[in-house]
N, C-alpha and C positions, 0 to 999 in steps of 0.2 A: 594574605598570608597563605603560602602554598602548603597543602596538606602533606602528611608523611608519605603518601602514595604518589604524589606528583600531580601534575596538571595535564589535562587532555583537551585538545581542541578538535571538535567535530565539525565538518563542513558539508553543506548540501547546496544544491543549485536552486532550491525552492525558497519560499518566503517564510518557512518554519511553522506557519500557523496551523496547518492541518496534518503535518507529518507526525503521525502518532508513533511510528517505529523509533525515530530518532529521539523523540521526547522520552519514551520509555527507557531507551539506552542511557540517555543523560541522567535520568532520575536514578537508575540502578547504579551507575558509576558514582554518582554523588553520594548516595547512601552507603556505598562501599568504602568511602573515604578518599575518593579522588576529587581534585578541583576540576570542574568541567566548564567549558565554554562552547557555545554553539554558534556557528557562523553561516549565514545564508545571504539572501538578497532581498531588497525592498522593491515592491511593485506599487507605483503611484496609483492611488485610487482603488487599490485592491487589498493591499496588506493591512491587517488589523492589529491592534495592540496585543502584545503578548504579556501574559501573566505567568511567569515561570519562577522556579526557586533557584535557578542557576543563571549566570550571565549569558546574554545572547547579543549578537551584532548582525545587522543586515546592511549590506553594501548598497549604495545608490549607484547603479551602473548606467553607462551611456546607451547601452543597447539592451533590449529585452527578449530578443529571439534571434535565431540563426547563428552562423559561424562567428559573427562579431560579438554576440552575447557570450558565447563560451570562451572566446579569447579574452574578452574584457573581464569575465568572472575569474578565470584562472590567473590572469596577471595580478588583479587586485588581491586575490587569495594568496598567491605566492609571496608577494611582498609583506602581506599581513603576517603570514606564518614565519617569515624570516625574522620579524621583530618580536615574535611570541616567545615567552619563556616556558612554553609547554614541553613536556617530556615525550608526549605521544601525539601524533597527528592521525586523525581518522577521516579517510575519504569515503563518503557515502556515494556510491555509484561511480561509473566510469567518467562522468563529466567533471568530477572534482579531483580525479586521481593525478593528472599531470602536475598540478600545482603542489599537491601534497607530497608526491614522490620526490620532486626536485628540491623542495624546501627541506624535507626530511634528510635527503642525501647530503645537501650542503651543510646542514646543521648537525648531522650525526645523530638524529633523533629516530625514534621508533615510528614505523608506519603500519597502520592497520587499514584494511580495505573491507568495507561492508557493501556487498552487492545486493541491492534490493530487487533486482530484476535481471533478465537476460537482455542487457542493454542494446546490443546490436541487432536483436530480433524484435524490437518493439514495432507495432504496426505503422507508426509514423515514418519509419524508414523503409517500409516494404517496397515502395515504388520510387525510391530515391537512391539509386544504385551508387551514384557518386558520393553522396553524403554518408551513406552506409559504409562505403569503402574506406572513407577517412576514419570513421570510428573503429572499424575493424583493424586498421593499421595502428591506431592509438592503443587499442586493446592488446594487439600482438606485441607491441613494444614494451608496454608497462607491466602487464599482468605476470609474465614469467619472472619478473624481478621482485614481485610481492612475496614476502615471507609469511605474513600474518593476515589471514582473511577469513571471513565468514559470510554466509548467505542465507536466503530464506527458505530454500527447498532442496531436497536431495537431488532432483534432476538437474538443477543449475550447478550444484557442486560437482556432480558426475561429469557434466559437459566440460567444465573448466579443467577438471583433472585430465580428461582425455585429450583436450586440445592443447593445454599449456603445461600439464604436469604439476599443477599447483594443488595443494591440499586445502580445501575450504572446509571450515567447521560449519555446523548447522545451528543457527539461532533463528527459529521460526517467529513470524510476526504475529504472535498471539496477544490478545488483550489481557488486561488484569482480570483475575477471577472475580466474578460476582458471587460473594459468599452466601447470599440469600438464596434459598432453594424455592422461594415462592414463585409461582407462575403468574405472568401478567394476564389480566382479564381484558381481552380485546372486545370492544363493542362493535367495531366496524371491520369490514373486509379491506384492510390496508396492505398493499404490497409495497415493499421498500427496496430501493437501490441506493447503496452508498458508493462513493468513489468518483473517479474522473469521468467526465462526460466526453469520451474520446471514441475514435472509430474502432470497429470490430469488437465492441463490448456487448453487442446484441441489443442496444438501446432503441434503435429504430424499430426493430421487430417487436420489442417489448411494448413500446408505445402503441404501435399499430394493433397489438393484441387487445388493447383496451377499447378498440372501436367495435369489437364483436359483442353480440348480445349476452354471451355467457358472463361477461365481466361488467355489465351495465350498472350493477350495484356496488362495484368495487372501486377503490381508488389506488393510484400509483403515486408514490412520493419519491422524488429524486433529490438526493443530497450530494452536492459537489459541484464542480465547474470544470470546464475543459474546452477543447478546440471546436467541438460541434454543438455547444450549448445553444447558440442562436438558431442553428438549423433545426435542432430538436424542438425548440419552442415554436418555431414557424410551422413545423410538421404537426404539432398539437393543435395549432389554430386551424390548419387546413382540415384536420379530422374532427374539428369541433369538440376537442377533449379538454379544453382549458379548465373546466370545472372539476374534472376528475383526475387529471394528471398535473401534479403540482411540483414546481421547482423551488427548492428551499435554499440553494446556494451552499456555500461552505459554512459549517458550524463548528464552534469549539467542540472538542471531543466529548466533554461532559454534557453539553446541550444535545449533541447528536445521540448520545446514549439515551437520553430521556425520550427522544422521538422514536428511536428504534423499539423501545418497549411498547409502543402503541401499535406496532405492525403485527400482522398474522403470518406473512410469508416474506422472507428475504431472498433476493435473486442475485445470482452471479453467473451470467450466461454468456461469457466471452466465447469468441470463435477460436476453437483449438487448432485450426490450421495455422494460426500465428504461434510460433514456437514460444515466445515470451509468455503467452497465455497458457499454452499447453503445460508448461513447466511451473506455473504459478501456484502459490498457496495464498489466495487473496485474503487480506486481513479482514475485509468486510464480512466474509463468511463466518469468521470466528467471533466477530462483534455480534452477529445475529445469534450465534449459538449461546454466547454469554447472556444475551437478553431472552433466551429460551424461545427464539423465533425459528421455526423450521425453515429449511432452505431448498430452493430450486437451483440446481447447479449444473454447470457443464461437465463433460467427461474429461477434466484435466487430470493428468497422470497422478500426481501426488495427492491432489485434493480428493479425487474420487476414491483413491485407496484408503484415505482416512475416513471419509464420510460414509462410504458404502457399508462398512462393517459396523458403524454406529447407528445406522437407521435414523437419520436426522431430517429426513425429507425425501425428495426425489431427484433423480438425475434427469436432465433435460433430454427429451426424446427427439425434438426437432426445433430448428430455428424458424420454421414457418409460423408467421404470426397467429394464424388460426389455431395451429397445434399448441402454441404457447398458451393461448386463451383457454383451450380445452383442458390443458394440464393444470393451469393455475386454478381454474374453477373446480376441478376435481379435488385438488389439494385443499382448497378452502372449505370444501364440504366433506372431506374424507373422515371416515371413522377412525383412521390412523392418526388423526391430528394430535390427540392427547398423548398417544404413545410417542410421537416425535418430540413433543414438548418435554415429556419425562426423560427421554433419552438425552435431550439437550442439557438437562440438569446434570446428568452424570458426565457427559462429554465436556461440560464447562470446567470441570475439575482437572481434566487432562490437558485441554487446549488452552492453557493459561500462561501468561508472561512469567508468573512465579516459577513455573517449571523450566522455562527457557533461560531465565536469569542466571542460573548457576553455571551454565555453559558459557554465557557471555563473560561472567566474572573470571572464569578459569582462563579465558584467552588473555585478558588484560593482566591478571595476576601473574601469569607465566612470563610476561614481559619484564 
């Protein structure tokens, strides 16, 4: 039975399991009275069972990467949306926009675009000019036609307004607020990284930092998967760090939260010469803050502006592995550590999904 507010189909190109942003959006819309369905893809041998309070569907596709994957996904998605009785289609990122736009236009339905990142500036496209050019043409064709859109950071919104004249609203990817003000009691020097194991995220340098004596008593925990996961594991073996650098793979958000509470420092040290990272507000940083874990972070434009004034840790001084080791050691032993933790308690009230949810619901209620 369709609710009084109508039905929304949200689509992504991932397998839904660890996409916390889309899950939060679905939960908020469902609680606000919309009927919600989430659509993604199934990855054989990788995708795990989902336990959600709303319906979801994952396509079994013929291809899992490259141009044929994106074509396959959009064709399946287009015909699925044509048969849907939804009132609103939500395209998450540029790679699902073609199918959503065409289906919405043919059916006379509302289209909403959620840009999770600066898609054409991701590092995976940096040295692939032909592929990047194709995505730029797709972006230039569809984005000026989008009337309802929101994104994760002010810098991305400003960029799209300058380039295409579209007005994107801001819905930042903050986690749910942890309402307990208690501080975790860490017994070990654990440094944590959450997120994709991809290029230009500072992971190689971070791992090498743990080969220096300053961090001989510390551990590095990596949560996530990605393109360079095997290379990073091999690098750890070469440096004889397998006992202190641990790979946990992808975890359910609730389980990830429990592990984050055990850490003393959270890291987000992406290379900011990549525009997608320079403009980012990584959700992992705010997961750390909700867990009252101080942060070592890169000088990303919007992120640094938020964190500098809150005093929640330190800004990265250098991507040189030895310098990372020195800075992490100093942070682990710093007299400022308890101050950073207390500041995280206060910041967790500001940087919460509950504060972003009202803007999200405004966008859909206005439709």
